[in-house]
RODO-2510 file (C-alpha; in nm, 4 decimals, decimal comma):
residues 406
     n   res          X          Y          Z
     1     m    11,8469    12,5010   -10,5363
     2     t    12,2413    12,6221   -10,6565
     3     n    12,5202    12,3018   -10,5957
     4     a    12,6190    12,5710   -10,3479
     5     t    12,3103    12,4781   -10,0977
     6     l    12,3595    12,1117   -10,1169
     7     a    12,7036    12,1165   -10,0895
     8     l    12,8079    11,8236    -9,8394
     9     p    13,0604    11,9439    -9,5628
    10     d    13,4296    11,9049    -9,6221
    11     r    13,5244    11,5388    -9,4433
    12     d    13,8380    11,4765    -9,5891
    13     w    13,9863    11,6109    -9,2579
    14     a    13,9159    11,2870    -9,1190
    15     d    14,1574    11,0711    -9,3663
    16     d    14,5075    11,3101    -9,1558
    17     p    14,3361    11,3804    -8,8059
    18     t    14,4839    11,6083    -8,6111
    19     d    14,5433    11,5409    -8,2483
    20     t    14,3170    11,8350    -8,1437
    21     q    14,0133    11,6883    -8,3639
    22     i    14,1332    11,3345    -8,2641
    23     e    14,0821    11,4995    -7,8216
    24     h    13,7960    11,6592    -7,9260
    25     l    13,5988    11,3157    -8,0259
    26     r    13,7633    11,1312    -7,7590
    27     a    13,5928    11,4641    -7,5106
    28     l    13,2550    11,4035    -7,7009
    29     y    13,1803    11,0340    -7,6755
    30     p    13,3710    10,8783    -7,4062
    31     t    13,3515    10,5516    -7,3507
    32     e    13,5931    10,2066    -7,2298
    33     p    13,9415    10,2886    -7,1665
    34     e    14,0281     9,9806    -7,4191
    35     v    13,7902    10,0977    -7,6677
    36     d    13,9224    10,4369    -7,6651
    37     r    14,2887    10,3637    -7,7246
    38     t    14,1556    10,1421    -8,0159
    39     l    13,9899    10,4131    -8,1608
    40     t    14,2379    10,6891    -8,0910
    41     r    14,5206    10,4454    -8,2609
    42     k    14,3321    10,4262    -8,5252
    43     m    14,2616    10,7712    -8,6096
    44     k    14,6939    10,8201    -8,4873
    45     r    14,7712    10,5805    -8,7648
    46     r    14,5605    10,7040    -9,0222
    47     a    14,7996    10,8827    -9,3120
    48     l    15,0669    10,6440    -9,2245
    49     g    14,9765    10,5162    -9,5947
    50     p    14,7739    10,1950    -9,7296
    51     y    14,7730     9,8591    -9,6388
    52     r    15,0633     9,6366    -9,7776
    53     r    14,9967     9,2916    -9,8614
    54     m    15,2658     9,0382    -9,6877
    55     d    15,3550     8,6957    -9,8743
    56     l    15,3381     8,4288    -9,6559
    57     d    15,7077     8,3720    -9,6335
    58     e    15,7213     8,7316    -9,4604
    59     f    15,4019     8,6294    -9,2350
    60     v    15,6091     8,3351    -9,0820
    61     r    15,8841     8,5139    -9,0744
    62     c    15,6493     8,7530    -8,8244
    63     v    15,5305     8,4688    -8,6741
    64     e    15,8923     8,2661    -8,5768
    65     s    16,0184     8,6410    -8,4448
    66     f    15,7413     8,6507    -8,2255
    67     l    15,7300     8,3339    -8,0764
    68     s    16,1247     8,3444    -7,9783
    69     t    16,0217     8,5901    -7,7234
    70     r    15,7620     8,3563    -7,6084
    71     i    15,8983     7,9885    -7,6102
    72     d    16,1682     7,8763    -7,4103
    73     g    16,3739     7,6094    -7,6043
    74     s    16,3280     7,4841    -7,9463
    75     f    16,0575     7,5238    -8,1925
    76     r    15,9775     7,5048    -8,5639
    77     v    15,6463     7,6504    -8,7817
    78     s    15,5148     7,4121    -9,0823
    79     d    15,1488     7,4098    -9,3045
    80     a    15,1200     7,7898    -9,3101
    81     r    14,8190     7,8742    -9,5369
    82     w    14,6136     8,1560    -9,5711
    83     f    14,2461     8,1272    -9,4300
    84     t    13,9499     8,2811    -9,6002
    85     g    13,6218     8,4033    -9,4119
    86     g    13,5462     8,7043    -9,3041
    87     v    13,5394     9,1084    -9,3717
    88     s    13,7842     9,2088    -9,1405
    89     k    14,0861     9,0490    -9,0037
    90     i    14,3927     8,8467    -9,1303
    91     q    14,3627     8,4742    -9,0476
    92     m    14,7015     8,2122    -9,0941
    93     g    14,6814     7,8829    -9,0250
    94     f    15,0359     7,7072    -8,9192
    95     t    15,1363     7,3928    -8,7338
    96     l    15,3658     7,4571    -8,4094
    97     h    15,6322     7,1635    -8,3196
    98     r    15,7915     7,2765    -8,0393
    99     n    16,0184     7,0202    -7,8062
   100     e    15,9382     6,9955    -7,4403
   101     s    16,1828     6,8202    -7,2233
   102     g    16,3020     6,6126    -7,4994
   103     e    15,9895     6,5037    -7,6459
   104     w    15,8343     6,7041    -8,0096
   105     t    15,5078     6,7851    -8,0069
   106     s    15,2676     6,9291    -8,2717
   107     e    14,9380     7,1506    -8,2593
   108     q    14,7224     7,3405    -8,5263
   109     m    14,7403     7,6650    -8,4413
   110     v    14,5882     8,0284    -8,5787
   111     v    14,7088     8,4025    -8,6495
   112     r    14,4627     8,6718    -8,6347
   113     m    14,6095     8,9634    -8,7227
   114     d    14,4201     9,3476    -8,8042
   115     p    14,4878     9,4855    -9,1370
   116     a    14,5872     9,8528    -9,1006
   117     e    14,2386     9,9044    -9,0518
   118     g    13,9121     9,7414    -9,0952
   119     s    13,5686     9,7897    -9,0924
   120     n    13,5190     9,7442    -8,6932
   121     a    13,8445     9,8914    -8,4904
   122     t    13,8511     9,6217    -8,1967
   123     s    14,0864     9,5250    -7,9684
   124     r    14,2716     9,2165    -8,0075
   125     l    14,3630     9,2163    -7,6061
   126     r    13,9902     9,1895    -7,5515
   127     e    13,9495     8,9009    -7,7519
   128     f    14,2223     8,6841    -7,6256
   129     e    14,0991     8,8095    -7,2434
   130     l    13,7413     8,7277    -7,3452
   131     v    13,8400     8,3741    -7,4925
   132     a    14,0669     8,2583    -7,2084
   133     a    13,7943     8,3432    -6,9280
   134     v    13,5397     8,1273    -7,0669
   135     q    13,7488     7,8626    -7,2119
   136     d    13,6167     7,6045    -6,9208
   137     t    13,2594     7,7399    -7,0232
   138     i    13,1892     7,7111    -7,3792
   139     p    13,4059     7,5511    -7,6358
   140     v    13,6477     7,7938    -7,7673
   141     p    13,9769     7,7876    -7,9488
   142     q    14,2424     7,7952    -7,6717
   143     p    14,4420     8,0815    -7,6254
   144     h    14,8319     8,1074    -7,6187
   145     f    15,0157     8,3725    -7,7123
   146     i    14,9478     8,8058    -7,8050
   147     d    15,1358     9,0753    -7,9586
   148     t    14,9010     9,3219    -7,7994
   149     d    15,0421     9,6598    -7,9910
   150     g    15,2032     9,4809    -8,3220
   151     q    15,5531     9,4817    -8,1667
   152     y    15,6192     9,1432    -8,3797
   153     f    15,3634     9,1758    -8,6220
   154     p    15,2601     9,4556    -8,8250
   155     e    14,9069     9,5354    -8,6198
   156     p    14,8079     9,3813    -8,3330
   157     a    14,7587     9,0121    -8,3424
   158     l    14,6772     8,7025    -8,1067
   159     i    14,7361     8,2848    -8,1503
   160     y    14,5010     8,0197    -8,1116
   161     s    14,4778     7,6682    -8,1270
   162     y    14,2828     7,5580    -8,4587
   163     v    13,9497     7,3923    -8,4019
   164     c    13,7967     7,1190    -8,6466
   165     g    13,4358     7,1759    -8,7762
   166     v    13,2244     7,3033    -9,0345
   167     t    12,9572     7,6537    -9,0125
   168     k    12,7248     7,5178    -9,2070
   169     p    12,6323     7,1786    -9,3710
   170     s    12,8773     7,0711    -9,6143
   171     a    12,6087     6,9506    -9,8509
   172     t    12,4382     7,2710    -9,8655
   173     t    12,3491     7,5691   -10,0682
   174     t    12,1853     7,7862    -9,8290
   175     g    12,3658     8,0803    -9,6412
   176     k    12,4967     8,4121    -9,7656
   177     i    12,8293     8,5419    -9,6862
   178     s    12,9602     8,4797    -9,3516
   179     g    12,6957     8,2451    -9,3186
   180     l    12,3881     8,4967    -9,2677
   181     g    12,0746     8,2868    -9,3618
   182     t    12,2251     7,9363    -9,2859
   183     n    11,9275     7,6578    -9,3499
   184     f    12,1080     7,3612    -9,0949
   185     g    11,7984     7,1209    -9,2020
   186     p    11,5087     6,9639    -8,9449
   187     g    11,7559     6,6701    -8,8701
   188     t    12,0119     6,9117    -8,7414
   189     r    11,8164     7,2265    -8,6114
   190     e    11,7214     7,0851    -8,2590
   191     s    12,0718     6,9484    -8,1300
   192     l    12,2243     7,2587    -8,2626
   193     a    11,9310     7,4574    -8,0856
   194     d    11,9749     7,2984    -7,7213
   195     q    12,3502     7,3873    -7,7084
   196     f    12,3429     7,7339    -7,8843
   197     l    12,0699     7,8006    -7,6086
   198     s    12,2705     7,6434    -7,3133
   199     y    12,5740     7,8381    -7,3980
   200     l    12,4458     8,1311    -7,4580
   201     a    12,3197     8,1220    -7,1356
   202     a    12,6634     8,0055    -6,9556
   203     l    12,7816     8,3515    -7,1109
   204     h    12,4753     8,5758    -6,9467
   205     t    12,5304     8,4040    -6,6479
   206     f    12,8793     8,4116    -6,6363
   207     d    13,0280     8,4714    -6,2614
   208     l    13,2672     8,7576    -6,3314
   209     s    13,4069     8,8046    -6,0024
   210     a    13,5648     8,4647    -6,0910
   211     a    13,7773     8,6534    -6,4155
   212     t    14,0063     8,8933    -6,4376
   213     f    14,0250     9,1583    -6,7141
   214     t    14,2771     9,4507    -6,7586
   215     s    14,1349     9,5201    -7,1269
   216     l    13,7530     9,5138    -7,0089
   217     a    13,5930     9,7731    -6,7760
   218     q    13,2518     9,6326    -6,5823
   219     p    12,9126     9,8200    -6,5963
   220     r    12,7828     9,9260    -6,3358
   221     v    12,4045     9,7931    -6,2542
   222     g    12,1396    10,0249    -6,1846
   223     t    12,3166    10,2804    -6,4445
   224     d    12,3312    10,3368    -6,7958
   225     d    12,6817    10,2545    -6,8920
   226     a    12,6665     9,9608    -7,0451
   227     a    12,3912    10,1180    -7,3208
   228     r    12,5866    10,4282    -7,3027
   229     w    12,9034    10,3213    -7,4045
   230     l    12,8155    10,1464    -7,6627
   231     l    12,6232    10,4086    -7,8322
   232     n    12,9314    10,6693    -7,7854
   233     q    13,1439    10,4231    -7,9230
   234     a    12,9022    10,3735    -8,2275
   235     r    12,9073    10,7981    -8,2328
   236     r    13,1686    10,8395    -8,2389
   237     t    13,3517    10,6244    -8,5160
   238     w    13,0294    10,7698    -8,7088
   239     e    13,2095    11,0678    -8,6504
   240     e    13,5252    10,9544    -8,7388
   241     d    13,4741    10,7650    -9,0747
   242     r    13,1749    10,8833    -9,2048
   243     a    13,1994    11,1126    -9,5801
   244     a    12,8453    11,2686    -9,5215
   245     d    12,5543    11,3792    -9,3638
   246     l    12,2609    11,1601    -9,2445
   247     p    11,9714    11,3101    -9,0775
   248     l    11,8935    10,9629    -8,9562
   249     m    12,1732    10,9170    -8,7585
   250     d    12,1059    11,2332    -8,5305
   251     v    11,7526    11,1572    -8,4784
   252     a    11,8667    10,7454    -8,3713
   253     e    12,1171    10,9467    -8,1647
   254     q    11,8626    11,1357    -7,9606
   255     w    11,6201    10,8648    -7,9383
   256     m    11,8580    10,6465    -7,7766
   257     r    12,0188    10,9393    -7,5381
   258     h    11,6700    10,9818    -7,3665
   259     n    11,5662    10,5992    -7,3691
   260     l    11,9151    10,4722    -7,2080
   261     p    11,7972    10,1260    -7,0540
   262     v    11,9139    10,0545    -6,6858
   263     l    12,1512     9,7729    -6,6521
   264     d    11,9895     9,4826    -6,4450
   265     h    12,2883     9,2069    -6,4520
   266     a    12,6023     9,2591    -6,5927
   267     g    12,7516     8,9145    -6,8417
   268     i    12,9323     8,8921    -7,0751
   269     v    12,8139     8,9541    -7,4223
   270     h    12,9416     8,8100    -7,7089
   271     g    12,8501     9,0342    -7,9691
   272     d    12,8000     8,8533    -8,2948
   273     y    12,5975     8,5566    -8,1609
   274     r    12,4950     8,3516    -8,4296
   275     s    12,5083     8,0978    -8,7103
   276     g    12,8295     8,1225    -8,9253
   277     n    13,0119     8,2399    -8,5883
   278     f    13,0360     7,8831    -8,4134
   279     l    13,1854     7,5386    -8,5629
   280     y    13,0385     7,1756    -8,5306
   281     d    13,1356     6,8461    -8,6044
   282     e    12,8977     6,6762    -8,8707
   283     s    12,8850     6,3208    -8,7235
   284     t    12,8132     6,4112    -8,4028
   285     l    12,6502     6,7411    -8,4309
   286     e    12,8527     6,8900    -8,1401
   287     i    12,9489     7,2469    -8,1232
   288     t    13,3021     7,2384    -8,0881
   289     a    13,4137     7,6108    -8,1204
   290     w    13,2201     7,9683    -8,0633
   291     l    13,4756     8,2386    -8,2846
   292     d    13,4950     8,5674    -8,3948
   293     w    13,4703     8,7542    -8,0033
   294     e    13,5426     9,1194    -8,1416
   295     r    13,2658     9,3054    -8,0743
   296     g    13,2708     9,0931    -7,7132
   297     h    13,2055     9,2981    -7,3683
   298     l    13,0920     9,2998    -7,0535
   299     g    12,6818     9,4510    -7,0252
   300     d    12,3817     9,3736    -7,1148
   301     r    12,2561     9,0141    -7,2525
   302     h    11,9737     9,2367    -7,4249
   303     r    12,2227     9,3038    -7,6613
   304     d    12,3094     8,9717    -7,7736
   305     l    11,9364     8,8787    -7,7616
   306     a    11,8351     9,1592    -7,9904
   307     w    12,1654     9,0857    -8,2284
   308     t    12,0991     8,7095    -8,2164
   309     t    11,7370     8,7299    -8,3438
   310     q    11,8006     9,0171    -8,6373
   311     s    11,5702     8,8868    -8,9384
   312     t    11,8726     8,8666    -9,1875
   313     f    12,0647     8,5906    -8,9666
   314     g    11,7557     8,3190    -9,0175
   315     h    11,5256     8,1985    -9,2363
   316     h    11,1354     8,0490    -9,2733
   317     d    11,1190     7,6735    -9,1912
   318     e    10,9001     7,4337    -9,3960
   319     h    10,5991     7,5132    -9,2573
   320     g    10,7061     7,8843    -9,2565
   321     r    10,7851     7,9611    -8,9280
   322     y    11,1115     8,2172    -8,8916
   323     l    11,3408     8,0431    -8,7137
   324     v    11,6645     8,2302    -8,5234
   325     c    11,9702     8,1828    -8,6711
   326     g    11,7913     7,8982    -8,8321
   327     l    11,7489     7,7076    -8,5854
   328     i    11,4734     7,7882    -8,3203
   329     p    11,1551     7,9690    -8,3380
   330     e    11,1566     8,2767    -8,1608
   331     d    10,8573     8,2717    -7,9085
   332     d    11,0480     7,9262    -7,8100
   333     f    11,3629     8,0883    -7,8443
   334     y    11,2907     8,3319    -7,5259
   335     r    11,1096     8,0897    -7,3254
   336     r    11,3872     7,8558    -7,3251
   337     y    11,6569     8,1382    -7,3029
   338     e    11,4303     8,2715    -6,9561
   339     q    11,4205     7,9055    -6,8403
   340     a    11,8153     7,8180    -6,8813
   341     t    11,9451     8,1819    -6,7412
   342     g    11,6204     8,2411    -6,4744
   343     l    11,6430     8,6016    -6,6751
   344     p    11,3487     8,7769    -6,7508
   345     v    11,3551     8,9224    -7,1107
   346     d    11,2455     9,2991    -7,1332
   347     p    11,1028     9,3393    -7,4682
   348     d    11,1714     9,7414    -7,4400
   349     r    11,5157     9,6800    -7,3687
   350     i    11,5244     9,4226    -7,6676
   351     r    11,3304     9,7130    -7,9146
   352     f    11,6120     9,9750    -7,7348
   353     y    11,9281     9,7229    -7,8559
   354     k    11,7756     9,6481    -8,1723
   355     i    11,7769     9,9937    -8,2392
   356     l    12,1352    10,0557    -8,1393
   357     n    12,2517     9,7160    -8,3257
   358     a    12,0884     9,8489    -8,6615
   359     y    12,2720    10,2320    -8,5933
   360     q    12,5898    10,0188    -8,5550
   361     i    12,5530     9,8325    -8,8652
   362     v    12,5020    10,1985    -9,0742
   363     v    12,8265    10,3372    -8,8842
   364     s    12,9821    10,0076    -9,0284
   365     t    12,8650     9,9882    -9,3717
   366     m    12,7937    10,3627    -9,4733
   367     a    13,1001    10,5143    -9,2814
   368     s    13,3906    10,2627    -9,2092
   369     a    13,3542    10,0413    -9,4972
   370     h    13,3270    10,3681    -9,7165
   371     r    13,6419    10,5382    -9,5076
   372     v    13,8616    10,2472    -9,4995
   373     a    13,8132    10,1262    -9,9224
   374     k    13,8668    10,4965    -9,9839
   375     l    14,2583    10,4635    -9,8161
   376     g    14,3219    10,1596    -9,9297
   377     k    14,3561    10,0279    -9,5573
   378     s    14,2613     9,6907    -9,5635
   379     h    14,3039     9,2886    -9,7723
   380     q    13,9312     9,3231    -9,8151
   381     d    13,8945     9,6765   -10,0222
   382     v    13,6912     9,4884   -10,2724
   383     v    13,4651     9,2991   -10,0264
   384     l    13,4521     9,6844    -9,7940
   385     c    13,2981     9,7693   -10,1412
   386     r    13,0249     9,4754   -10,1334
   387     v    12,9570     9,6034    -9,7902
   388     k    12,9252     9,9682    -9,8172
   389     g    12,5850     9,8912   -10,0620
   390     m    12,4493     9,7269    -9,7801
   391     a    12,4050    10,0322    -9,6573
   392     a    12,0545    10,1784    -9,7634
   393     v    11,8964     9,8487    -9,6406
   394     a    12,0890     9,9236    -9,3353
   395     a    11,9565    10,2619    -9,3145
   396     d    11,5633    10,1272    -9,4222
   397     e    11,6040     9,9150    -9,1354
   398     l    11,6954    10,1742    -8,8743
   399     n    11,4204    10,4337    -9,0552
   400     t    11,1794    10,0940    -8,9763
   401     l    11,2878    10,0559    -8,6084
   402     l    11,3069    10,4089    -8,5167
   403     s    10,9037    10,4632    -8,7056
   404     e    10,7864    10,2149    -8,4527
   405     v    10,8855    10,3953    -8,1390
   406     l    10,8408    10,8292    -8,2624
***
C-alpha cells in the first residue's frame, strides 16, 4: 500500500473556515439555537489568531470597566488572584467593595471567562441562567453579572459569588486530575451521598414551568429532540475540530441515529454531575456549592445518570464494591434515585447515553483538544496536549460499549 492510498483528508480548512463551510455544517447538524450560536461564533473567530495571555492588572481593568456599567454608586476591586483547576475556563477571584446607601459592603466574587477557544465550546449565558434558576433548589454560587458577548472582556464572561469548601479531603492523596477517582473515606461518604442523591433528584424533578430561559430550549416529551440535539452538537463539533477520519465515530453515529430514545420527562441536566464538581465543608460535611454548569441543558435525566456512573469517576471501596463517584454502590445509587424522584431508570436509555457520552469524550479529547492546541487558542495548551493523550482510552471505551449492542 502506498503513501498515496494512506493519505488523510485535508482537514486544514477547519483552521480558517469559510462562511459556506460553516453554513454547510449548521444545515447538516441542527441543534438548539444558543448551541448553534456558540459553535458558529467559535468557527467565525477561529482565524483571528492565538490566545493572548492577560496579566492580572489588565484583567482587573476589564472587571472595573464592566462593573462601572452595572453598579450604581461607588465601588472598588481588591485581592485579585488567579484560580487554578479545570481545563477550559479562565478564572479570577476578587473582593468587590461597594457603597450602598452610604454603607460599604464587601463580597468575594469569581470571574469565569472563556479562552479564545476551549476544549468545550459552551455558553456563559446558559450557565448564568441555569445557576440563577436553581439557586433556591440546590446550593450554587449566586450569579451577579454577565457579559454575554465579550463586550468588556476579551471573551464572554460571568461573575458569581465565591463559595468556601473543598472538592476532596484535605489530607487525601487520592483523586486524579479534575477530581476523578476521589476517595472521601468511610466516615464522609454516607453524609455526602445523601446530599449528592437528593440534589440530583431535585434537578431532575425541577418544575420547568417556574423558570424562564432565553438560552435553553426545552425538548418535547414524546419525541427524540433531547437525544438528537446532543448527537448533532457532538457530530458537528467532531466535523469542525477533527484532524483525521476515525471509522469508529461513523459507526457509533449511525447506531445512535437508529436508536434515539424518546423523552418521557424533561428536567434540568447538569451535564457534569460528579465528584470534583461540588464543594463541601469538611467540618460539617455539608455540600456548599455545585459548580461547572457549562454542559447544563434541559433534557433527559438518563444523560446525567449515564455520566455520573462512569467508571473513571468512582473507585472500589475496602470491601471491593464499586462506588459511584466514590460515594455509593451503583445498585444503591439507582434504587435510591428512583425512590427520591419517583421516576424510573431505563437500562436501554442508560446504555444509549453511555455511548453518546463516550462519543462526546472522543470528540473533546481527539478532535477539540487537538485543534485548540494546534492553533494556540487556549491558556491550557499543554494540558490539552495531555488530554489528547487520553483519546485512545476514550475510543477504546466507545468501541467496547458499541460491541455490546452491535
